[in-house]
N, CA, C and O atoms as a CHARMM CRD file, in Angstrom:
* protein
*
  308
    1    1 MET  N     -4.32100  -6.26100  -3.47100 PROA 1      0.00000
    2    1 MET  CA    -3.89100  -6.73200  -2.17900 PROA 1      0.00000
    3    1 MET  C     -3.40400  -5.51600  -1.36600 PROA 1      0.00000
    4    1 MET  O     -2.67200  -4.66900  -1.87800 PROA 1      0.00000
    5    2 PHE  N     -3.81600  -5.44900  -0.11900 PROA 2      0.00000
    6    2 PHE  CA    -3.43000  -4.32600   0.75000 PROA 2      0.00000
    7    2 PHE  C     -2.85800  -4.92400   2.02100 PROA 2      0.00000
    8    2 PHE  O     -3.29200  -5.99300   2.45000 PROA 2      0.00000
    9    3 TRP  N     -1.88400  -4.24900   2.63300 PROA 3      0.00000
   10    3 TRP  CA    -1.38300  -4.68700   3.89200 PROA 3      0.00000
   11    3 TRP  C     -0.78500  -3.52000   4.67100 PROA 3      0.00000
   12    3 TRP  O     -0.42700  -2.47600   4.12600 PROA 3      0.00000
   13    4 GLU  N     -0.69400  -3.76900   6.02000 PROA 4      0.00000
   14    4 GLU  CA    -0.13000  -2.79400   6.94100 PROA 4      0.00000
   15    4 GLU  C      0.63000  -3.58400   7.98200 PROA 4      0.00000
   16    4 GLU  O      0.15700  -4.61800   8.45200 PROA 4      0.00000
   17    5 HSD  N      1.80000  -3.10700   8.34300 PROA 5      0.00000
   18    5 HSD  CA     2.60700  -3.75700   9.37400 PROA 5      0.00000
   19    5 HSD  C      3.44000  -2.71500  10.08500 PROA 5      0.00000
   20    5 HSD  O      4.21800  -2.00300   9.44900 PROA 5      0.00000
   21    6 SER  N      3.29600  -2.61700  11.35400 PROA 6      0.00000
   22    6 SER  CA     4.08400  -1.70800  12.18700 PROA 6      0.00000
   23    6 SER  C      4.01800  -0.26900  11.65600 PROA 6      0.00000
   24    6 SER  O      5.00300   0.46700  11.71800 PROA 6      0.00000
   25    7 GLY  N      2.87100   0.11600  11.14500 PROA 7      0.00000
   26    7 GLY  CA     2.71400   1.47400  10.63300 PROA 7      0.00000
   27    7 GLY  C      3.07000   1.67700   9.19800 PROA 7      0.00000
   28    7 GLY  O      2.69500   2.68400   8.59900 PROA 7      0.00000
   29    8 ASP  N      3.81000   0.71100   8.61200 PROA 8      0.00000
   30    8 ASP  CA     4.10700   0.78100   7.19400 PROA 8      0.00000
   31    8 ASP  C      2.89300   0.31400   6.39200 PROA 8      0.00000
   32    8 ASP  O      2.16800  -0.57500   6.84000 PROA 8      0.00000
   33    9 GLU  N      2.65900   0.89700   5.21600 PROA 9      0.00000
   34    9 GLU  CA     1.51600   0.60100   4.40400 PROA 9      0.00000
   35    9 GLU  C      1.92000   0.20700   3.00000 PROA 9      0.00000
   36    9 GLU  O      2.94100   0.67000   2.49200 PROA 9      0.00000
   37   10 ALA  N      1.13000  -0.64300   2.36900 PROA 10     0.00000
   38   10 ALA  CA     1.42700  -1.05000   0.99600 PROA 10     0.00000
   39   10 ALA  C      0.19300  -1.55600   0.30200 PROA 10     0.00000
   40   10 ALA  O     -0.75500  -2.01400   0.93900 PROA 10     0.00000
   41   11 ALA  N      0.21400  -1.46900  -1.01800 PROA 11     0.00000
   42   11 ALA  CA    -0.88000  -1.97600  -1.82500 PROA 11     0.00000
   43   11 ALA  C     -0.31000  -2.46800  -3.15200 PROA 11     0.00000
   44   11 ALA  O      0.64400  -1.90300  -3.68500 PROA 11     0.00000
   45   12 ARG  N     -0.91000  -3.52100  -3.66400 PROA 12     0.00000
   46   12 ARG  CA    -0.57600  -4.03100  -4.97400 PROA 12     0.00000
   47   12 ARG  C     -1.87300  -4.08800  -5.78600 PROA 12     0.00000
   48   12 ARG  O     -2.79700  -4.82400  -5.43900 PROA 12     0.00000
   49   13 ILE  N     -1.93400  -3.32000  -6.85200 PROA 13     0.00000
   50   13 ILE  CA    -3.07700  -3.32200  -7.72300 PROA 13     0.00000
   51   13 ILE  C     -2.59300  -3.46800  -9.14200 PROA 13     0.00000
   52   13 ILE  O     -1.96800  -2.56000  -9.69200 PROA 13     0.00000
   53   14 GLY  N     -2.87900  -4.61200  -9.73600 PROA 14     0.00000
   54   14 GLY  CA    -2.42800  -4.87500 -11.09700 PROA 14     0.00000
   55   14 GLY  C     -0.88300  -4.85700 -11.17100 PROA 14     0.00000
   56   14 GLY  O     -0.20400  -5.55100 -10.41500 PROA 14     0.00000
   57   15 ARG  N     -0.38200  -4.08500 -12.05400 PROA 15     0.00000
   58   15 ARG  CA     1.06700  -4.04200 -12.24500 PROA 15     0.00000
   59   15 ARG  C      1.76200  -3.11000 -11.27400 PROA 15     0.00000
   60   15 ARG  O      2.99200  -3.08400 -11.23100 PROA 15     0.00000
   61   16 TYR  N      1.01100  -2.33800 -10.48700 PROA 16     0.00000
   62   16 TYR  CA     1.58700  -1.31300  -9.63700 PROA 16     0.00000
   63   16 TYR  C      1.61000  -1.72700  -8.17200 PROA 16     0.00000
   64   16 TYR  O      0.71200  -2.40700  -7.67600 PROA 16     0.00000
   65   17 LYS  N      2.66800  -1.29200  -7.49900 PROA 17     0.00000
   66   17 LYS  CA     2.78900  -1.49600  -6.06300 PROA 17     0.00000
   67   17 LYS  C      3.15800  -0.17000  -5.42400 PROA 17     0.00000
   68   17 LYS  O      4.06000   0.52100  -5.89600 PROA 17     0.00000
   69   18 TRP  N      2.46900   0.18300  -4.35900 PROA 18     0.00000
   70   18 TRP  CA     2.72300   1.41800  -3.60300 PROA 18     0.00000
   71   18 TRP  C      3.17700   0.99700  -2.20000 PROA 18     0.00000
   72   18 TRP  O      2.56100   0.13800  -1.56800 PROA 18     0.00000
   73   19 VAL  N      4.24400   1.60500  -1.73400 PROA 19     0.00000
   74   19 VAL  CA     4.78500   1.32200  -0.39200 PROA 19     0.00000
   75   19 VAL  C      5.03900   2.63000   0.30600 PROA 19     0.00000
   76   19 VAL  O      5.63900   3.54100  -0.26500 PROA 19     0.00000
   77   20 HSD  N      4.58200   2.73100   1.55000 PROA 20     0.00000
   78   20 HSD  CA     4.81500   3.91700   2.36100 PROA 20     0.00000
   79   20 HSD  C      5.37100   3.43900   3.69200 PROA 20     0.00000
   80   20 HSD  O      4.71300   2.69700   4.42100 PROA 20     0.00000
   81   21 HSD  N      6.58400   3.87100   4.00100 PROA 21     0.00000
   82   21 HSD  CA     7.21500   3.50200   5.27600 PROA 21     0.00000
   83   21 HSD  C      7.12800   4.67700   6.24400 PROA 21     0.00000
   84   21 HSD  O      7.19300   5.83000   5.81800 PROA 21     0.00000
   85   22 LEU  N      6.98400   4.40700   7.51700 PROA 22     0.00000
   86   22 LEU  CA     7.00700   5.47600   8.51700 PROA 22     0.00000
   87   22 LEU  C      8.31700   6.25800   8.48400 PROA 22     0.00000
   88   22 LEU  O      8.34500   7.48100   8.62400 PROA 22     0.00000
   89   23 ASP  N      9.38300   5.51800   8.29700 PROA 23     0.00000
   90   23 ASP  CA    10.71800   6.11400   8.21500 PROA 23     0.00000
   91   23 ASP  C     11.08600   6.30000   6.74700 PROA 23     0.00000
   92   23 ASP  O     11.32100   5.30900   6.05500 PROA 23     0.00000
   93   24 PRO  N     11.14400   7.53900   6.24600 PROA 24     0.00000
   94   24 PRO  CA    11.46000   7.77700   4.84500 PROA 24     0.00000
   95   24 PRO  C     12.80100   7.19000   4.40300 PROA 24     0.00000
   96   24 PRO  O     13.00900   6.95300   3.21400 PROA 24     0.00000
   97   25 ALA  N     13.68900   6.96000   5.32800 PROA 25     0.00000
   98   25 ALA  CA    15.00000   6.37600   4.98100 PROA 25     0.00000
   99   25 ALA  C     14.85100   4.95300   4.47500 PROA 25     0.00000
  100   25 ALA  O     15.75100   4.43400   3.81500 PROA 25     0.00000
  101   26 ASP  N     13.69500   4.29600   4.78400 PROA 26     0.00000
  102   26 ASP  CA    13.47200   2.93400   4.34600 PROA 26     0.00000
  103   26 ASP  C     13.00800   2.87100   2.91300 PROA 26     0.00000
  104   26 ASP  O     12.80500   1.77700   2.38400 PROA 26     0.00000
  105   27 GLY  N     12.83400   4.00400   2.26700 PROA 27     0.00000
  106   27 GLY  CA    12.44100   4.00800   0.85000 PROA 27     0.00000
  107   27 GLY  C     10.91800   4.03700   0.69600 PROA 27     0.00000
  108   27 GLY  O     10.21200   4.57800   1.54700 PROA 27     0.00000
  109   28 GLY  N     10.43100   3.46600  -0.36800 PROA 28     0.00000
  110   28 GLY  CA     9.02600   3.46500  -0.66200 PROA 28     0.00000
  111   28 GLY  C      8.73100   4.19600  -1.93700 PROA 28     0.00000
  112   28 GLY  O      9.63500   4.71200  -2.59300 PROA 28     0.00000
  113   29 GLY  N      7.45600   4.24400  -2.29700 PROA 29     0.00000
  114   29 GLY  CA     7.05100   4.93900  -3.51600 PROA 29     0.00000
  115   29 GLY  C      6.09700   4.10000  -4.31900 PROA 29     0.00000
  116   29 GLY  O      5.48200   3.16500  -3.80700 PROA 29     0.00000
  117   30 LEU  N      5.97700   4.44400  -5.59000 PROA 30     0.00000
  118   30 LEU  CA     5.09500   3.75300  -6.52700 PROA 30     0.00000
  119   30 LEU  C      5.99000   3.05400  -7.54600 PROA 30     0.00000
  120   30 LEU  O      6.91100   3.65600  -8.09700 PROA 30     0.00000
  121   31 PHE  N      5.70400   1.77400  -7.78700 PROA 31     0.00000
  122   31 PHE  CA     6.54000   0.98600  -8.68200 PROA 31     0.00000
  123   31 PHE  C      5.70300   0.20500  -9.66700 PROA 31     0.00000
  124   31 PHE  O      4.63400  -0.30000  -9.32200 PROA 31     0.00000
  125   32 ASP  N      6.19100   0.10200 -10.91300 PROA 32     0.00000
  126   32 ASP  CA     5.58400  -0.70800 -11.95000 PROA 32     0.00000
  127   32 ASP  C      6.31400  -2.03400 -11.95300 PROA 32     0.00000
  128   32 ASP  O      7.41500  -2.14800 -12.49100 PROA 32     0.00000
  129   33 LEU  N      5.68500  -3.04800 -11.34000 PROA 33     0.00000
  130   33 LEU  CA     6.36700  -4.35600 -11.19100 PROA 33     0.00000
  131   33 LEU  C      6.51700  -5.08600 -12.49700 PROA 33     0.00000
  132   33 LEU  O      7.29900  -6.03200 -12.58000 PROA 33     0.00000
  133   34 GLN  N      5.79500  -4.68200 -13.52100 PROA 34     0.00000
  134   34 GLN  CA     5.95100  -5.32500 -14.81500 PROA 34     0.00000
  135   34 GLN  C      7.29600  -4.96600 -15.43900 PROA 34     0.00000
  136   34 GLN  O      7.92600  -5.79900 -16.09000 PROA 34     0.00000
  137   35 SER  N      7.73300  -3.71900 -15.23900 PROA 35     0.00000
  138   35 SER  CA     8.99500  -3.29900 -15.85000 PROA 35     0.00000
  139   35 SER  C     10.11000  -3.03900 -14.83100 PROA 35     0.00000
  140   35 SER  O     11.25400  -2.80000 -15.21600 PROA 35     0.00000
  141   36 ASP  N      9.78400  -3.08400 -13.53300 PROA 36     0.00000
  142   36 ASP  CA    10.73200  -2.76300 -12.47800 PROA 36     0.00000
  143   36 ASP  C     10.52800  -3.66000 -11.27200 PROA 36     0.00000
  144   36 ASP  O     10.15700  -3.19800 -10.19400 PROA 36     0.00000
  145   37 ILE  N     10.77600  -4.95800 -11.46600 PROA 37     0.00000
  146   37 ILE  CA    10.51700  -5.93200 -10.39100 PROA 37     0.00000
  147   37 ILE  C     11.39400  -5.66000  -9.15500 PROA 37     0.00000
  148   37 ILE  O     11.03600  -6.05700  -8.04600 PROA 37     0.00000
  149   38 GLY  N     12.51700  -5.00000  -9.34100 PROA 38     0.00000
  150   38 GLY  CA    13.40400  -4.69400  -8.22000 PROA 38     0.00000
  151   38 GLY  C     13.00500  -3.44200  -7.45500 PROA 38     0.00000
  152   38 GLY  O     13.66900  -3.06800  -6.48800 PROA 38     0.00000
  153   39 GLU  N     11.92200  -2.79000  -7.87800 PROA 39     0.00000
  154   39 GLU  CA    11.41300  -1.57300  -7.19800 PROA 39     0.00000
  155   39 GLU  C     12.52600  -0.53300  -7.03200 PROA 39     0.00000
  156   39 GLU  O     12.79000  -0.07200  -5.92200 PROA 39     0.00000
  157   40 ARG  N     13.16300  -0.17700  -8.11800 PROA 40     0.00000
  158   40 ARG  CA    14.26400   0.78100  -8.09300 PROA 40     0.00000
  159   40 ARG  C     13.86200   2.16100  -8.58800 PROA 40     0.00000
  160   40 ARG  O     14.53600   3.13800  -8.26300 PROA 40     0.00000
  161   41 HSD  N     12.78700   2.27900  -9.36300 PROA 41     0.00000
  162   41 HSD  CA    12.40900   3.56200  -9.94600 PROA 41     0.00000
  163   41 HSD  C     11.05000   3.98800  -9.42400 PROA 41     0.00000
  164   41 HSD  O     10.02500   3.43300  -9.82100 PROA 41     0.00000
  165   42 ASP  N     11.03800   4.97100  -8.53500 PROA 42     0.00000
  166   42 ASP  CA     9.78100   5.50200  -7.94200 PROA 42     0.00000
  167   42 ASP  C      9.06400   6.33600  -9.01100 PROA 42     0.00000
  168   42 ASP  O      9.60700   7.30600  -9.53900 PROA 42     0.00000
  169   43 LEU  N      7.84400   5.92800  -9.30700 PROA 43     0.00000
  170   43 LEU  CA     7.02000   6.60000 -10.31600 PROA 43     0.00000
  171   43 LEU  C      6.02600   7.63500  -9.71800 PROA 43     0.00000
  172   43 LEU  O      5.15900   8.13700 -10.43400 PROA 43     0.00000
  173   44 SER  N      6.15100   7.94400  -8.43800 PROA 44     0.00000
  174   44 SER  CA     5.19700   8.83400  -7.78700 PROA 44     0.00000
  175   44 SER  C      5.01400  10.17700  -8.52700 PROA 44     0.00000
  176   44 SER  O      3.88700  10.63800  -8.70500 PROA 44     0.00000
  177   45 ALA  N      6.09900  10.78200  -8.94400 PROA 45     0.00000
  178   45 ALA  CA     6.04200  12.07600  -9.60100 PROA 45     0.00000
  179   45 ALA  C      5.57000  11.91700 -11.06800 PROA 45     0.00000
  180   45 ALA  O      4.92600  12.81500 -11.60900 PROA 45     0.00000
  181   46 GLU  N      5.88400  10.80200 -11.68900 PROA 46     0.00000
  182   46 GLU  CA     5.52800  10.58800 -13.08000 PROA 46     0.00000
  183   46 GLU  C      4.11500  10.07800 -13.30900 PROA 46     0.00000
  184   46 GLU  O      3.54000  10.27100 -14.38000 PROA 46     0.00000
  185   47 GLN  N      3.56300   9.42900 -12.30000 PROA 47     0.00000
  186   47 GLN  CA     2.23900   8.82000 -12.38500 PROA 47     0.00000
  187   47 GLN  C      1.36200   9.23100 -11.19100 PROA 47     0.00000
  188   47 GLN  O      0.88900   8.37500 -10.44300 PROA 47     0.00000
  189   48 PRO  N      1.14600  10.54800 -11.01800 PROA 48     0.00000
  190   48 PRO  CA     0.39600  10.99400  -9.83700 PROA 48     0.00000
  191   48 PRO  C     -1.05500  10.48700  -9.77400 PROA 48     0.00000
  192   48 PRO  O     -1.59600  10.30400  -8.68300 PROA 48     0.00000
  193   49 GLN  N     -1.67600  10.26300 -10.91900 PROA 49     0.00000
  194   49 GLN  CA    -3.05100   9.77000 -10.90500 PROA 49     0.00000
  195   49 GLN  C     -3.12400   8.28400 -10.47100 PROA 49     0.00000
  196   49 GLN  O     -4.04000   7.87400  -9.75900 PROA 49     0.00000
  197   50 VAL  N     -2.16700   7.52900 -10.90800 PROA 50     0.00000
  198   50 VAL  CA    -2.08700   6.11000 -10.46800 PROA 50     0.00000
  199   50 VAL  C     -1.84500   6.09000  -8.95400 PROA 50     0.00000
  200   50 VAL  O     -2.49600   5.33300  -8.23400 PROA 50     0.00000
  201   51 LEU  N     -0.93300   6.90000  -8.48000 PROA 51     0.00000
  202   51 LEU  CA    -0.62900   6.94300  -7.06800 PROA 51     0.00000
  203   51 LEU  C     -1.87900   7.37300  -6.28000 PROA 51     0.00000
  204   51 LEU  O     -2.19700   6.76800  -5.25600 PROA 51     0.00000
  205   52 ALA  N     -2.57800   8.39400  -6.74200 PROA 52     0.00000
  206   52 ALA  CA    -3.78200   8.86600  -6.03600 PROA 52     0.00000
  207   52 ALA  C     -4.85400   7.77000  -6.00200 PROA 52     0.00000
  208   52 ALA  O     -5.52600   7.59100  -4.98700 PROA 52     0.00000
  209   53 ASP  N     -5.01100   7.04100  -7.10800 PROA 53     0.00000
  210   53 ASP  CA    -6.00700   5.97400  -7.15600 PROA 53     0.00000
  211   53 ASP  C     -5.65600   4.85300  -6.17500 PROA 53     0.00000
  212   53 ASP  O     -6.52700   4.38400  -5.44300 PROA 53     0.00000
  213   54 ILE  N     -4.41600   4.42800  -6.15000 PROA 54     0.00000
  214   54 ILE  CA    -4.00900   3.37200  -5.23400 PROA 54     0.00000
  215   54 ILE  C     -4.15600   3.80700  -3.79800 PROA 54     0.00000
  216   54 ILE  O     -4.64800   3.04000  -2.97100 PROA 54     0.00000
  217   55 ARG  N     -3.74100   5.02200  -3.47900 PROA 55     0.00000
  218   55 ARG  CA    -3.84800   5.49100  -2.10500 PROA 55     0.00000
  219   55 ARG  C     -5.30700   5.62100  -1.67800 PROA 55     0.00000
  220   55 ARG  O     -5.63200   5.33800  -0.52500 PROA 55     0.00000
  221   56 ALA  N     -6.18400   6.03700  -2.57300 PROA 56     0.00000
  222   56 ALA  CA    -7.64100   6.12500  -2.26100 PROA 56     0.00000
  223   56 ALA  C     -8.19300   4.73700  -2.01200 PROA 56     0.00000
  224   56 ALA  O     -8.97200   4.53800  -1.08000 PROA 56     0.00000
  225   57 ARG  N     -7.80500   3.78600  -2.82200 PROA 57     0.00000
  226   57 ARG  CA    -8.30500   2.43200  -2.64100 PROA 57     0.00000
  227   57 ARG  C     -7.76700   1.81700  -1.35800 PROA 57     0.00000
  228   57 ARG  O     -8.47700   1.06400  -0.69100 PROA 57     0.00000
  229   58 TYR  N     -6.51400   2.12900  -0.99800 PROA 58     0.00000
  230   58 TYR  CA    -5.94600   1.65700   0.26800 PROA 58     0.00000
  231   58 TYR  C     -6.74300   2.28700   1.42400 PROA 58     0.00000
  232   58 TYR  O     -7.10600   1.58900   2.37000 PROA 58     0.00000
  233   59 ALA  N     -7.01300   3.57600   1.35600 PROA 59     0.00000
  234   59 ALA  CA    -7.74900   4.26900   2.41700 PROA 59     0.00000
  235   59 ALA  C     -9.13600   3.64200   2.61400 PROA 59     0.00000
  236   59 ALA  O     -9.58300   3.46200   3.74700 PROA 59     0.00000
  237   60 ALA  N     -9.80800   3.31300   1.51500 PROA 60     0.00000
  238   60 ALA  CA   -11.12900   2.70000   1.61400 PROA 60     0.00000
  239   60 ALA  C    -11.02500   1.30400   2.26800 PROA 60     0.00000
  240   60 ALA  O    -11.86000   0.94200   3.09700 PROA 60     0.00000
  241   61 TRP  N    -10.00600   0.53800   1.89200 PROA 61     0.00000
  242   61 TRP  CA    -9.80500  -0.76400   2.53300 PROA 61     0.00000
  243   61 TRP  C     -9.50200  -0.61100   4.00500 PROA 61     0.00000
  244   61 TRP  O    -10.06900  -1.32700   4.83000 PROA 61     0.00000
  245   62 LYS  N     -8.60400   0.32300   4.35600 PROA 62     0.00000
  246   62 LYS  CA    -8.25700   0.55600   5.76300 PROA 62     0.00000
  247   62 LYS  C     -9.47900   0.95100   6.56100 PROA 62     0.00000
  248   62 LYS  O     -9.67200   0.45500   7.67100 PROA 62     0.00000
  249   63 ASN  N    -10.31400   1.83700   6.02500 PROA 63     0.00000
  250   63 ASN  CA   -11.53400   2.23300   6.72500 PROA 63     0.00000
  251   63 ASN  C    -12.45500   1.04000   6.93300 PROA 63     0.00000
  252   63 ASN  O    -13.03800   0.88300   8.00600 PROA 63     0.00000
  253   64 GLU  N    -12.58600   0.20300   5.91900 PROA 64     0.00000
  254   64 GLU  CA   -13.43400  -0.99900   6.06000 PROA 64     0.00000
  255   64 GLU  C    -12.89500  -1.93000   7.14800 PROA 64     0.00000
  256   64 GLU  O    -13.66100  -2.45400   7.95700 PROA 64     0.00000
  257   65 MET  N    -11.58100  -2.13100   7.16500 PROA 65     0.00000
  258   65 MET  CA   -10.96100  -2.99000   8.16200 PROA 65     0.00000
  259   65 MET  C    -11.08800  -2.41600   9.58400 PROA 65     0.00000
  260   65 MET  O    -11.31800  -3.15200  10.54400 PROA 65     0.00000
  261   66 ASP  N    -10.93800  -1.11400   9.69600 PROA 66     0.00000
  262   66 ASP  CA   -11.05800  -0.46200  11.01200 PROA 66     0.00000
  263   66 ASP  C    -12.45800  -0.61200  11.59000 PROA 66     0.00000
  264   66 ASP  O    -12.62700  -0.58900  12.80900 PROA 66     0.00000
  265   67 HSD  N    -13.45900  -0.76500  10.73900 PROA 67     0.00000
  266   67 HSD  CA   -14.83800  -0.85400  11.22600 PROA 67     0.00000
  267   67 HSD  C    -15.40400  -2.28700  11.17400 PROA 67     0.00000
  268   67 HSD  O    -16.57700  -2.50700  11.47400 PROA 67     0.00000
  269   68 ALA  N    -14.55700  -3.25500  10.79100 PROA 68     0.00000
  270   68 ALA  CA   -14.99600  -4.64600  10.74100 PROA 68     0.00000
  271   68 ALA  C    -14.89200  -5.27900  12.10800 PROA 68     0.00000
  272   68 ALA  O    -14.03200  -4.91800  12.91200 PROA 68     0.00000
  273   69 ASP  N    -15.77700  -6.22800  12.36600 PROA 69     0.00000
  274   69 ASP  CA   -15.71100  -7.00600  13.60000 PROA 69     0.00000
  275   69 ASP  C    -14.51900  -7.95800  13.53500 PROA 69     0.00000
  276   69 ASP  O    -14.20200  -8.49400  12.47300 PROA 69     0.00000
  277   70 PRO  N    -13.86200  -8.16300  14.67600 PROA 70     0.00000
  278   70 PRO  CA   -12.75900  -9.14600  14.69900 PROA 70     0.00000
  279   70 PRO  C    -13.31800 -10.52700  14.35400 PROA 70     0.00000
  280   70 PRO  O    -14.48700 -10.81100  14.61300 PROA 70     0.00000
  281   71 ARG  N    -12.49400 -11.36400  13.78100 PROA 71     0.00000
  282   71 ARG  CA   -12.89400 -12.73700  13.45700 PROA 71     0.00000
  283   71 ARG  C    -11.76800 -13.67500  13.72300 PROA 71     0.00000
  284   71 ARG  O    -10.62300 -13.26400  13.90600 PROA 71     0.00000
  285   72 GLY  N    -12.09700 -14.94500  13.74300 PROA 72     0.00000
  286   72 GLY  CA   -11.10000 -15.97400  13.94300 PROA 72     0.00000
  287   72 GLY  C    -10.56400 -15.94800  15.37000 PROA 72     0.00000
  288   72 GLY  O    -11.25700 -15.50300  16.28500 PROA 72     0.00000
  289   73 PRO  N     -9.32800 -16.42300  15.56600 PROA 73     0.00000
  290   73 PRO  CA    -8.78500 -16.57400  16.92800 PROA 73     0.00000
  291   73 PRO  C     -8.50000 -15.22300  17.59300 PROA 73     0.00000
  292   73 PRO  O     -8.14700 -15.19000  18.77200 PROA 73     0.00000
  293   74 PHE  N     -8.64600 -14.11300  16.86800 PROA 74     0.00000
  294   74 PHE  CA    -8.30600 -12.82100  17.42900 PROA 74     0.00000
  295   74 PHE  C     -9.51400 -12.07400  17.97100 PROA 74     0.00000
  296   74 PHE  O     -9.36400 -10.94000  18.42400 PROA 74     0.00000
  297   75 GLU  N    -10.71000 -12.66500  17.94400 PROA 75     0.00000
  298   75 GLU  CA   -11.91700 -11.91200  18.31200 PROA 75     0.00000
  299   75 GLU  C    -11.87800 -11.39800  19.74300 PROA 75     0.00000
  300   75 GLU  O    -12.53100 -10.39600  20.03400 PROA 75     0.00000
  301   76 ASP  N    -11.15500 -12.02400  20.63800 PROA 76     0.00000
  302   76 ASP  CA   -11.04100 -11.57000  22.01700 PROA 76     0.00000
  303   76 ASP  C     -9.76900 -10.79700  22.27400 PROA 76     0.00000
  304   76 ASP  O     -9.49100 -10.44900  23.42200 PROA 76     0.00000
  305   77 TYR  N     -9.01700 -10.52500  21.28700 PROA 77     0.00000
  306   77 TYR  CA    -7.71000  -9.88800  21.41300 PROA 77     0.00000
  307   77 TYR  C     -7.84000  -8.44500  21.73000 PROA 77     0.00000
  308   77 TYR  O     -6.83300  -7.75100  21.87100 PROA 77     0.00000
């Protein structure tokens, strides 16, 4: 699952969740939701390959969405 809101980005792939906020003071990072449901321990430095994979998959999704035709009630937006 991927999402973006007001410039903040996030992805959930399996047990991992990556969150990137525009404002670093808001936190963010890579979290293992299986062992850290409260998202308290950022694994970015410990799991750089997982982080790189999730960010690459997010970038591919974002690129696909940026090039997709609008659908539903927003097509004229």
